[in-house]
C-alpha positions, -999 to 999 in steps of 0.1 A, spaced: -683 525 -15 -651 511 -29 -628 538 -15 -630 569 6 -651 595 -12 -683 614 -11 -716 598 -21 -699 564 -25 -683 574 -58 -647 574 -69 -637 595 -99 -615 581 -125 -596 604 -149 -591 588 -184 -561 592 -206 -581 605 -235 -587 642 -236 -623 652 -231 -634 619 -215 -657 620 -185 -651 589 -164 -668 578 -132 -663 548 -110 -695 540 -92 -726 518 -92 -743 511 -126 -772 533 -115 -750 564 -108 -753 594 -130 -723 611 -146 -739 644 -135 -734 635 -99 -697 634 -100 -674 637 -130 -640 649 -139 -625 658 -173 -591 645 -183 -567 671 -196 -539 649 -207 -533 631 -239 -504 610 -252 -474 633 -254 -451 611 -273 -441 621 -308 -440 595 -336 -405 585 -346 -394 599 -380 -370 583 -404 -337 599 -413 -330 610 -449 -297 607 -467 -290 634 -494 -263 642 -519 -235 617 -527 -232 603 -492 -231 565 -491 -264 549 -484 -262 534 -448 -268 498 -443 -301 493 -425 -298 480 -390 -321 450 -384 -348 457 -358 -341 435 -328 -367 409 -319 -387 418 -288 -376 400 -257 -409 407 -239 -426 374 -228 -458 365 -211 -479 334 -204 -516 328 -198 -524 303 -170 -555 285 -161 -584 307 -150 -572 337 -169 -541 345 -148 -515 364 -168 -478 361 -158 -446 377 -172 -444 411 -188 -480 425 -193 -467 444 -224 -466 411 -241 -504 410 -242 -509 445 -257 -529 447 -289 -505 443 -318 -502 473 -341 -503 467 -379 -469 463 -396 -473 497 -414 -484 516 -383 -463 543 -366 -458 534 -329 -454 562 -304 -424 556 -281 -412 522 -272 -422 496 -297 -430 471 -269 -452 495 -250 -448 515 -218 -451 503 -183 -474 524 -160 -473 527 -122 -504 529 -102 -501 567 -100 -497 569 -138 -528 547 -144 -546 569 -119 -533 601 -136 -521 611 -102 -557 615 -88 -557 603 -52 -592 588 -52 -584 568 -84 -551 555 -69 -570 545 -38 -596 526 -59 -569 508 -78 -554 497 -45 -588 485 -33 -592 462 -63 -556 449 -60 -540 467 -89 -506 451 -98 -493 465 -131 -504 487 -160 -491 491 -195 -501 510 -227 -491 514 -263 -503 540 -288 -500 539 -326 -511 558 -357 -525 540 -386 -506 541 -419 -531 565 -435 -526 589 -406 -563 590 -399 -567 571 -367 -548 569 -334 -553 539 -312 -542 534 -276 -545 500 -259 -542 501 -221 -541 471 -198 -543 469 -160 -537 437 -142 -554 430 -109 -548 405 -81 -576 382 -93 -601 378 -122 -629 387 -97 -613 421 -90 -608 428 -127 -645 420 -132 -656 442 -103 -636 471 -116 -651 467 -150 -687 465 -137 -683 498 -117 -667 518 -146 -686 539 -170 -680 570 -191 -700 601 -198 -709 599 -235 -732 583 -260 -733 546 -255 -725 524 -284 -738 488 -287 -711 464 -298 -726 430 -293 -703 400 -294 -696 371 -271 -676 388 -243 -683 418 -220 -678 452 -236 -689 488 -230 -682 516 -256 -689 553 -255 -687 580 -281 -670 611 -266 -667 647 -275 -633 653 -291 -612 682 -278 -590 683 -310 -596 704 -340 -582 676 -362 -604 649 -347 -641 645 -351 -645 610 -336 -632 598 -302 -644 565 -287 -636 545 -255 -641 507 -253 -637 489 -220 -637 452 -213 -619 425 -192 -604 391 -197 -592 371 -167 -573 393 -143 -568 421 -168 -589 451 -175 -589 465 -211 -593 500 -223 -591 509 -260 -591 546 -271 -598 553 -308 -595 588 -321 -596 598 -358 -608 620 -386 -642 602 -384 -660 584 -357 -651 547 -358 -680 523 -364 -691 495 -342 -676 469 -365 -642 484 -363 -644 487 -326 -655 451 -322 -627 439 -344 -601 458 -324 -615 445 -291 -617 409 -304 -580 411 -313 -571 424 -279 -593 399 -261 -579 370 -281 -544 382 -273 -551 380 -236 -571 348 -238 -545 328 -258 -513 348 -258 -514 348 -296 
């Protein structure tokens, strides 16, 4: 038991619609206790303004450089603004909301579910952040979510107890990873996948939704990029 709850399980609501997420032992069944998320990113991509007629063409305003900073210390300890370590979107991607990402409280990470909030507290949750972007072809939406814990051991423990109801995908690779193919709740989407991992004191969740189910190679590439960002700060 990691927090108060029946049968030693704590339910975790994911941010991806249709995901069934359970926090429990590796031998637990998703049929024993599960809850479906009903929320999805609500931000709307920014749109460019258009100048028509004979109006003078406005001078473009340079995009200010990000002031978000972070540092990786010995033993996988991350300091500074956790948004600094979020997976970088491609230059031609459409970022939802703040370009630097969004800070999340413990309640927001828990999706306001009391049992999840309690579990995050048990593992020493400190901060959470996320960023969502749409690829240039408009086919794939990717959300990177990071949760920093009080120690690498707690991030590892949280990862080891977390699994999703869905078809398991084997990714391979040199660092820990679990991936699940989920049933999509969107008429425009046929493929929705969750990938979870951890590096140092940070837990990683990548959500990939698109016109077609992403392959293992694409998922591994995204996870490798996120993992490298956390491991090196680059």
